[in-house]
C-alpha positions as CSV (number, residue, x, y, z in Angstrom):
1,M,0.0,0.0,0.0
2,W,2.7,2.5,0.9
3,K,4.4,1.8,-2.5
4,H,1.3,3.0,-4.3
5,R,1.4,6.3,-2.2
6,W,5.1,6.6,-2.9
7,N,4.5,6.3,-6.7
8,A,1.8,9.0,-6.5
9,T,4.2,11.2,-4.6
10,K,6.9,10.7,-7.2
11,R,4.5,11.6,-10.1
12,R,3.9,15.0,-8.5
13,S,7.6,15.8,-8.0
14,E,10.9,14.4,-9.2
15,N,12.5,14.9,-5.8
16,A,11.9,12.7,-2.8
17,P,9.8,14.4,-0.1
18,E,11.6,15.8,3.0
19,V,9.1,14.1,5.3
20,Y,7.2,11.0,4.4
21,G,4.4,9.6,6.6
22,L,3.8,5.9,7.1
23,D,0.7,4.5,8.8
24,R,1.1,2.0,11.6
25,G,0.1,-0.8,9.1
26,C,3.0,0.1,6.8
27,F,5.5,0.6,9.6
28,G,8.6,-1.6,9.5
29,E,12.3,-1.3,9.5
30,E,12.4,-2.4,5.8
31,N,10.0,0.3,4.7
32,I,11.9,2.9,6.6
33,E,15.2,1.8,5.0
34,V,13.6,1.9,1.5
35,C,12.4,5.5,2.1
36,E,15.8,6.6,3.4
37,Q,17.5,5.0,0.4
38,R,15.2,6.9,-1.9
39,G,16.3,10.2,-0.3
40,V,13.6,10.9,2.3
41,A,15.1,13.1,5.1
42,L,12.6,12.1,7.8
43,V,10.3,9.1,7.8
44,Q,7.3,9.9,10.0
45,Y,5.3,7.1,11.6
46,P,3.2,6.6,14.7
47,A,5.3,6.3,17.8
48,A,6.2,2.7,18.6
49,R,4.4,0.8,21.3
50,G,6.0,-1.6,23.8
51,M,9.7,-2.1,24.2
52,K,11.9,0.2,22.1
53,T,15.5,-0.1,21.2
54,A,17.8,2.6,22.3
55,E,18.1,3.8,18.7
56,R,14.3,4.0,18.4
57,E,14.1,5.9,21.7
58,S,16.7,8.4,20.5
59,H,14.9,8.8,17.1
60,E,11.5,9.5,18.7
61,R,13.1,12.2,21.0
62,N,14.4,14.0,17.9
63,P,12.6,17.5,17.6
64,A,11.8,16.8,13.9
65,F,10.1,13.6,14.8
66,K,8.1,15.3,17.6
67,E,7.1,18.1,15.1
68,G,5.9,15.4,12.7
69,Q,3.9,13.7,15.5
70,R,2.1,17.0,16.3
71,F,1.4,17.5,12.6
72,R,0.0,13.9,12.3
73,A,-2.2,14.5,15.4
74,G,-3.5,17.7,13.9
75,I,-4.5,16.0,10.7
76,E,-6.1,13.1,12.6
77,G,-8.1,15.6,14.7
78,A,-9.2,17.6,11.7
79,S,-10.2,14.4,9.9
80,A,-12.2,13.2,12.9
81,Y,-13.9,16.5,13.2
82,C,-14.9,16.7,9.5
83,S,-16.3,13.1,9.7
84,A,-18.3,14.0,12.8
85,V,-19.7,17.2,11.5
86,G,-19.9,16.4,7.8
87,G,-21.2,12.9,8.1
């Protein structure tokens, strides 16, 4: 599924996006590595649950990651509001 989104993103621009968001269902080390190999500066995904490696802890404390989390939360909130109000 994320590869379809990636192809749609690439059709809009020749350059890799600075930030690329993955849903929890697409989250995986392999997908993150592929995005980084394709030139994405920051891969944004929902914060991991349960036990985290030291590397994952460090990554999730990064200010850019935190900013992406706030952006994702805002989008989710707006989406939920539009669904509730608009039907």
